[in-house]
C-alpha positions in Angstrom: 0.0 0.0 0.0 1.6 3.3 -1.0 2.2 6.1 1.5 -0.5 8.7 1.6 0.4 12.4 2.3 -0.4 13.3 5.9 -0.5 16.6 7.8 1.3 16.4 11.2 0.0 18.4 14.2 2.1 19.0 17.3 0.1 19.2 20.5 0.0 18.5 24.2 -2.5 16.2 25.9 -3.7 16.7 29.5 -2.2 13.7 31.3 -2.6 12.6 34.8 0.9 13.7 35.8 0.9 16.8 33.6 1.0 17.6 29.9 2.0 14.9 27.5 3.9 15.8 24.3 2.2 14.4 21.2 2.1 14.3 17.4 -1.0 13.6 15.4 -0.8 12.4 11.8 -4.1 13.6 10.2 -6.5 11.0 8.7 -8.8 11.0 5.7 -12.0 13.0 5.9 -14.1 9.9 6.2 -11.8 7.8 8.4 -13.4 4.7 9.9 -11.0 4.4 12.9 -8.5 6.5 14.9 -5.3 5.0 16.4 -2.7 5.5 19.0 0.9 4.1 19.0 2.9 3.8 22.2 6.7 3.9 22.3 9.3 1.6 24.0 11.0 2.1 27.3 11.8 5.7 28.0 14.7 4.9 30.3 16.4 3.1 27.4 15.9 5.8 24.8 12.3 5.2 23.7 10.3 8.1 22.4 7.5 8.8 20.0 10.2 9.2 17.3 11.3 5.6 17.5 11.5 3.9 14.1 9.2 1.0 14.9 6.6 3.5 16.2 7.0 5.6 13.1 6.5 2.7 10.7 3.6 1.4 12.7 2.0 4.9 12.4 2.6 4.9 8.7 0.9 1.5 8.3 -2.2 2.8 10.2 -2.2 6.2 8.5 -2.1 4.6 5.1 -5.7 3.3 5.8 -6.7 7.0 6.3 -6.8 6.7 10.1 -5.7 9.7 12.2 -2.8 8.4 14.3 -1.6 9.8 17.6 1.9 9.2 19.0 2.8 10.7 22.4 5.7 10.7 24.9 5.1 9.0 28.2 5.5 11.0 31.3 9.0 12.4 31.9 9.9 11.7 28.2 10.8 14.5 25.8 8.6 17.5 26.7 6.1 15.4 28.7 5.8 16.3 32.4 5.9 14.1 35.4 8.2 11.3 36.6 8.8 7.9 35.2 6.6 5.4 37.1 7.9 2.0 36.0 4.8 1.2 34.0 2.2 1.9 36.6 1.3 5.5 36.0 2.0 5.1 32.3 -1.1 3.0 31.9 -3.0 6.1 32.8 -1.1 8.1 30.2 -2.4 5.6 27.6 -5.9 6.1 28.9 -5.5 9.9 28.6 -4.5 9.4 24.9 -7.5 7.1 24.2 -9.8 9.7 25.9 -8.3 12.5 23.7 -8.8 10.5 20.5 -12.3 9.6 21.4 -13.2 13.2 22.2 -11.5 14.5 19.1 -12.8 12.0 16.5 -15.7 10.0 17.9 -14.4 6.9 16.0 -13.7 3.3 17.0 -10.1 3.1 18.2 -7.1 0.9 17.4 -4.2 0.5 19.9 -0.6 -0.3 18.9 2.4 -0.5 21.2 6.0 -1.4 20.9 7.9 -3.3 23.7 7.3 -1.3 27.0 4.5 0.6 25.1 2.8 -2.8 24.3 3.1 -4.1 27.9 1.8 -0.9 29.4 -0.7 0.0 26.7 -2.4 -3.3 26.4 -3.5 -2.9 30.1 -5.4 0.2 29.1 -6.6 -0.9 25.7 -7.9 -4.4 26.5 -10.7 -3.4 29.0 -11.6 -0.3 27.0 -14.7 -1.0 24.9 -13.8 1.9 22.5 -10.7 0.0 21.4 -11.7 -2.5 18.7 -8.3 -4.1 17.8 -4.8 -4.2 19.4 -1.4 -4.7 18.0 1.6 -5.7 20.2 5.0 -5.3 18.7 8.1 -6.8 20.3 6.1 -8.0 23.2 8.6 -8.1 26.2 7.9 -11.5 27.7 11.5 -11.8 28.8 12.6 -8.1 29.2 15.9 -8.6 31.0 18.6 -10.8 29.4 21.6 -12.3 31.1 24.1 -10.4 28.9 22.4 -6.9 29.5 24.5 -6.0 32.5 23.5 -2.3 32.3 19.8 -3.4 32.7 20.4 -5.2 35.9 20.1 -1.9 37.8 16.6 -1.4 36.3 14.9 -4.8 36.5 11.6 -5.0 34.5 9.0 -7.6 34.5 5.6 -7.5 32.9 2.6 -9.8 33.4 0.0 -10.4 30.8 -2.7 -12.4 32.7 -5.3 -9.9 31.6 -5.0 -11.2 28.0 -7.1 -14.2 29.1 -10.1 -12.0 29.1 -9.2 -9.7 26.1 -11.6 -10.9 23.4 -10.9 -8.1 20.8 -8.7 -9.0 17.8 -5.0 -9.0 18.7 -1.9 -9.1 16.5 1.4 -10.0 18.0 4.5 -9.3 15.9 8.1 -10.1 17.0 11.4 -10.8 15.4 12.6 -14.4 15.4 15.9 -13.2 16.9 14.3 -10.9 19.6 16.1 -11.6 22.9 13.2 -10.1 24.8 10.7 -12.3 23.1 12.0 -15.9 22.9 9.7 -18.0 20.7 8.6 -20.6 23.3 7.5 -17.8 25.8 5.8 -15.8 23.0 3.9 -18.9 21.8 2.8 -19.7 25.4 1.6 -16.1 25.9 -0.4 -16.0 22.7 -1.8 -19.5 23.4 -3.1 -18.3 26.8 -4.7 -15.1 25.3 -8.4 -15.1 24.4 -9.4 -15.4 20.8 -9.2 -13.9 18.2 -5.4 -13.5 18.1 -2.4 -14.0 15.7 1.3 -14.3 16.3 3.7 -13.4 13.4 7.4 -14.0 13.8 9.5 -12.1 11.2 12.4 -14.3 10.3 15.9 -13.0 11.3 14.5 -9.8 12.8 15.7 -8.5 16.1 13.8 -6.6 18.8 13.9 -3.4 16.8 13.1 -5.0 13.4 16.3 -3.6 12.0 16.3 -4.2 8.2 12.8 -5.6 8.4 10.6 -2.5 9.0 9.0 -2.9 5.5 7.9 -6.5 6.5 6.6 -5.1 9.7 4.4 -2.6 7.9 3.2 -5.1 5.4 2.2 -7.5 8.2 0.2 -4.8 10.0 -1.5 -3.7 6.8 -2.4 -7.3 5.8 -3.9 -8.0 9.2 -5.9 -4.8 9.3 -7.4 -5.5 5.8 -8.4 -9.0 7.1 -9.6 -7.9 10.5 -11.5 -4.6 10.2 -15.0 -4.4 8.9 -15.1 -3.4 5.2 
């Protein structure tokens, strides 16, 4: 699907810990959905400008959807303090509330790594969200060779996916150290239907060299999943 021209609007959302820096890629006049994309861990360089976040936005925007990206609290120009994934769930809810008030459209959630682990907690119980996309799901977020990460241990639970009955797409690289295949397959197997797991062969956590495949996978799933 070719890229469509998109106007970008810079704005601030009213978040629970202060303003949240955001960018909105405008959608088509008769858009059927609006979407939000959440970035990876801010303590390890994650921002709304992340390449995976950008390419996910492009995949969604190519369907004519307005797409919101925002910086979690304490990231970029966003206010507040990092809350290790707890308060950040409320940041995602603030973004969903803004999209709903602005467009009054069914919503799509997408998140990468930390953004997926945190954002799915807000998106799954929200009836306004009709589909969810989890990229680089961090089922094993700390690896033995990541000595610099030992000072900031991270662990995420996904038990809530047992009751998440909206369509879900999980995409990871086959060489993602934070998403080993057996753990990913077990997680997806435990999640409620409908769901799909796609492993992009030879891709790492950041899909380096495979971002085009990532976009194609998202677009193909959206075509199949969303009402025509």
